[in-house]
Structure formats: C-alpha cells, structure tokens
N, C-alpha and C positions, 0 to 999 in steps of 0.2 A: 504493500500500500504506500509506504514512504517513497519508494522509487516512482510509483505512478504519480504521486503528488508533485514530485520534483519535475517529472517529465511534462506534466500538464501546465505547470507554472512557467517552465522554460518556453513551452510552445506559446503560451499567452504573450510573453515578451516578444517572441518572433512575429506573431500576428500584428502586434502593435507597431512594429517597425515596418512591416510589409504593406499594411492596409492602404496607405496613400499611393502605392505604386501599382495596385491592382484595379483594373478598370472594366473587366468583362466577366461574364458568368464562367466562361471556361477557365480563365485565369484564377478565379475564386476557387473553382473545383480543384485544380491541380496544385495550387499554392497553399491552400488553407484547409479545404474540406477533406480531401483524401488523406493528407497527413494527420488530421485529427483522428480519423477512424483507424489509421495505422497505429497511433498511440494506444488505442483501445485493443490492439492485438489482432486486428483483422488483416488478412493478406489482400491488400487492395489490388494486387495484380493477378489474382486468381479469380476468374469469372465464376467459378463454381462456389465461391465463398462470398465474393463481393462483386455483384453483377451490375455493370453499367447498362443504362438504357433498357431496364427491365420492362418487358411488355405486359401491360395490365389492361386487357380489353374491357371496355365499359359499354354494356348493352349492345346497341347496334354499331357503336364505334369500335373499329378494330385498329390494332396497331398503336394504341395509346401507350405511352412509355413514361415510367417514373425514372428519375435520374439514376438512382442506385437501389439495389435490394441486397440486404445481407441474408444469405441463404443458410439453411440447415437441412440436411438430408434431402436436398433438391427442392425445398420449399422456402418461400420468403418468410422471414420472421420479423424483419424491420424494413420498412420502406423509407427512402430518403429523397426528399425533394430539395434541390439546391437552387438558390438565387444568387444574383451578383452581390458582391459585398457592398455595393452602393445602393442596392434596392431595399426599400422598406418592406418588412414582412406584414402581410395583412393578418386579420384576426385568425383566420386559417385559410390556407391556399385551397381553392376549389378543386384543382387538379388532384392534390393529395387526398382530399376528402373523397373524391370519386374512386380513386385507385384503391383506397383502403377497403371499401366494401366488396371489391371483386377478387381479393386475394385472401390467402390464409394468414397473412401477417397480423400480429397482435399489437405491433407498435409502429408508429410513423414519426419521422423527424423532419421538421421544416427548418431550414437554416440558410443564412446568407454568409456563413463563415464567421460571423461575430455573435449573432443571436442564435441560440439553439432551442427549439421548442419540441418537446416530446409529448406525443398523443397516444391514447389508446381508446377502448370502447367501454368505459365505465358506465355510462348512462343507458346505452342501448347496444346490444350485441351486434357486432359486425358493422357498426356505424360509428365513424370516428367522432369523438367528442369535439364540441366547438372550442373548448378551452384546454390548453395543455396541462398535464399534471406536473411537468417540470419545465422550467425555463431559466436560462442563464445567459449572461454575456461573457464571452471567453476573455474579454479584457478586464472583467471585474468579477472574478470567480470567488464565491464564498466557500468556506470549508464545507458547509452543509451540501452545496451543489456538487462539489468534488466527490463527497461520500456517496451521493446518489448516482453520479456519473460512473463511478467505479463498478457499479452493479452491471453496467452494460459492457464491461470488458469481456472479450471472447472467453477467457479462461475462468470467468466467474458468472457468466450469463445463465440465469435461471428464470425462464419465462414465467412460470407460475408464481415464483417468489416475488418478482418485480411487479407483476400484475396485482398481486394481493396487497402490496404496499402502496401501489399507485394512488388508490382512493384516499388513503390517509395523507399522502404527500400533496395531492391536489388541494384538499381542503386546508391543510396546514399552510401551504403557500398563500392561499386566499386570505386566511386569517392574518398572516404576517403582513400582507399587503394592506389589509383593512386597518391593522394597528398602526402601521406607518402613516396611512392617510389621516387617521384620527389624531395622531400625534402632531402632525403638521397643520391640518385644518379640520378640526372636529365638526362633524355634521350636527344639525339641530337635533336629530333623533338621538345621537350619541350623547350630546350635552344634556338633553332631557333625562336620559337614562342615568347619567352620573349625578345630576342634580337630585334625582329621586332617591339616591342613596344617602344624601346628606342634608337635604333641605325639604321642609314640610309645607312650604308656602306654595302659592299658585305659580305654575311654570309659564309665565307670560313671555312675550318676545323680549321685553326689556330684561327679564330675569335671565333668559338664555344668553343675551348679548353680554350681560354682566359676568356670567360664570364662564363663558368660553375662554377668555385669556387666563382665568384662574386655573381651569382644568388643564390647559396647555402647559402652564408653569408647573403645576403639580406633577404632571407626567414626566417632564424633563428633570425636575429635581429628584423624583423617585428613582429614575434611571441613573442619574449621576451619583446619588447616594449609594445605590446598590453596587455600582462599579467601584466606587471609592472603598466601600467595605471589603469587597473581594480583593482589591489591590493591597489594601492595608493588611488583610489577613495573610495574603501570599508573602508580603514583605516581612511580616513578623515571623512567619514560618521559616523563611530564608535566613533571617538574622539569628533565630534560635539554633539553627544548624551550624552556624559559624563557631569555631573555637576561637579563644582569645588570640592564639597565634595567627590564625587565618585572617582575623579582623585587622591585626597589626600589619600584616603583609599587604593587605588591600587598601590601606589608608595612607594617603600622602601627607607630607608635613603641613601643607596649607590647611587641610581639613582638621588636623589635630589642633592647630592653633585656634581655628574658628570655634571648635567645640568645647574649649576649656571652660569658659565661664558663660556659656550661652544660655539664655532662657529657653523654656520649652518651645520646641518647634511644632507648628501646626501646618499640615499640608492642606493647601487651599483647593477648592473645586477646580479653579482655573489650572493649577499645576497638574492635577490628576487628568484633566481634559487634555492638556498639552502632552502628557505622558502617553495617553491612549492614542492620540493623533500620530505621535512619533512612531509608536509601535506599528500602527497601521501602515505608515509610509515605508517602513523598513521590512515589512513582512515577506517581500519577495526575495530578500537576500539573506535573512537570518531568522531562525526560529524565534517566535515571540517569547518563549519561556526563557530565552537568554538575555532578554532586555529587562532591566530593572531600574530602580531609581533610589537615590538617597537625597533627602531634603536637608537643607541647613538654613540658617537665618537669612543669608543674603541671596542665595539662589538655589535652584532645584536641579540636581544632577540627573541626567539620564545616561545610563552606562550599560556595559556589556559584561555578562558573566559575574555580576556582583563585584566587579573589580573597579575601584575608583580610578585606577590608572588608565582604564579603558573607557573613560567618559566620552560620550559621543557629542553631547551638547549640554549647555546649561541654560535654564530658563530663568530670566529675571522678571518676576511678576510682582515683586514686593515694593515697587515704587511706581510713580505716576507714568513713566515711560517704560513700557514693556520691551524686552529684548531677548534675542537668542545669541549665545556665544557658541562657536564651533571649535572642536578640538583639532584644528588644522595647524599648519606650521605657524601661521600668524595669530592664532587664537582670535580669529576675526569674529565680529558680532554685527548683528543688524537689528535695528529698531522695528518693532511691529505694533500695529494698532489693536489687534485682537488676537485671541488664542488661535483661531482657525487660520491665521496668516502663516502659521508654521508650515502648512501644506505647500506654500509657495517656494519653500526651500528644500524640497525633497531631494534634488540632485546633490546638494551640498551634504545633507544628512547621509545619503547613500555613500558618497565619496569618503566621508570620515569613517563610517561604520566598517567599510571594506578594509581599512587599515588593521582592524582588530580581529577580523574573521579568519 
C-alpha cells in the first residue's frame, strides 16, 4: 500500500507538470489516462486485459464503442470513457450511460485525466446511477480517495466487495459535501434545525439571519479546537517519549537561553492553523507524522523529526506584524497579513524541508 501511495502521488506531480502541454483527447489518453491504469497494475498493452475501442452495441445502433474496457475472463468489468483534459465533465456522459446497460460491466469510469468519476448501479440494476459513488481530482488527492482507489488495483480487485461498499461510500461523500457546504454557507433549513437545538423562540427570518454567522463561527471554532486538542495530545505524547539526553541533543543554545526564565507559553489558534497549513503544503515530500512543532514566547517553530536543529520555518504571530522566517542560508523572512498567506510560500517551504529529508 505504501508503494502505491508513493506511486500515485508521484504521478499526480507528473500530471500537474504535463497538463498545460496536453491539448487533445488522444494526447490525454496516452499521456495521462493509460499511465494511470498502468499504476493500478493493468497491462495497458494487452487487449485481452485492457481493450481499447470496446464495442458496446446499443439497441439498433451497432458499432458503438467505449474508449476502454478492463476485461476479466473475456468479459468487461469496468468501462472507461475518456475526454480531453481541457473538456469539462458533464453530470454523467450519455454515451457511458448507454454503454453500461448493454454490457456485463458493474463499474464505469468517466475521466478527463484530472477528474475521475466512478459509477455503478446502486439504484436500479443494470442502469448506471446518475451520481458517482467516488470522485476525485488527481491533482488534489485525499488519503481517503487513495484508500478507495487502491481497491481497484488489479491484484486486489474484488467486484462484490467494492460493490457492497459503494453504497456507503456514495452517501458518505454526499454527507461530506453537505457538511462542507453548510460550513461555508449554511442553508435556512440547516440554520433552523440548529436553532431548534438551542433556542425556544419563534424561528423568524430575522432570527435565522441573526444565528447564521453564529453557527458558522461555532462550526469553525469547534473544528479548530478539536484539531488543537489532537495536536497538543500528539505533542505531549512525543515529549513524554523523549529522554533527558535526547531532549538535550535536540535543543540548540538559542532555545535554552529563551526558556530559562520564560513565563508559561500558550499556543494560539493562529499558530496551530499555521502548523496545519504547513503540514498540508509539505505532504507531498514528507510524511506528516515527521513534522512537529515547538512553541516558545517569541515565535513558533515548525520542525522535522522533533529535532530543533531541523526547523523548517518559524512563525511570528505574537506581534502586530505577522511573519515567516525560513531556515535557509540567509535565515530570510517575509511579512504576511494573515495565516493563510503561508500557502503563498510553498516553494520556499519545500526547498528548506528537502535539506533535512
């Protein structure tokens, strides 16, 4: 599994570099889509396993073809319809919808090389569902999507097992999308429901308008506090495992001087948010469990392997002008206006982190 994760993340970087130089459907197929299925373990040059231009006759229409079919024992199990990387995918492609009902395939994939949509027939047998049960962008792969994608690898493909979990996955993704929408822009119905849990008065339009920003704020604070609790628990666990000798070896003279007579340090929400953003920006080059932090009175260290000599950057959020300092040759720093501006300096963070990997 670890090797597959590494392969798919490397492939994601490759697609990011190539996407602007691909202009046709055929180039999309050969440069992006076929290599994707090769990573899943399929022999893309064996037509008995990965059949191009698979004939899927529809009613009186003969010679209708789907771009690819993944075969098993001479029968299609997965149909693949490919579009140009520059083409937007419709809700579901009408061609793929027609093909699905005329073959024995239980899964269908619609893709433009960036977006991948996986369909099956959960709602009505032999009729492709209108909504995919799995969808992801190859340039923004979440760990959960990689886990589900791994089930489609040739050496682990289990048709019945995937089908049985597809229903749960479909509605899980719908719920996640719903939660995200409500977090950003709560609907009147959702606000009414939430108000009903905490307020006994009449739910007028003015009441809904009053509570909407409060609910948004409560959502975000709850998530931030939950993340903060987990990070602090993880940090405490890491510190408890350190021996006094290890702590001494991983602490430089500067931090020793700073900590001598220091008052109690409190890690702020902004510092935790900055830490989370930095971990996300570095996730492609280093495992996130190697990235940690150490807070002190004047700045917030983000470091590698719990080693203060391997600090990647320092966040200065305890004064009116926020800044980031990088552990490069010049110990350069830049001023920022808000925490999310850290994402503007991804290249510099990657450059520094690579020195310690």
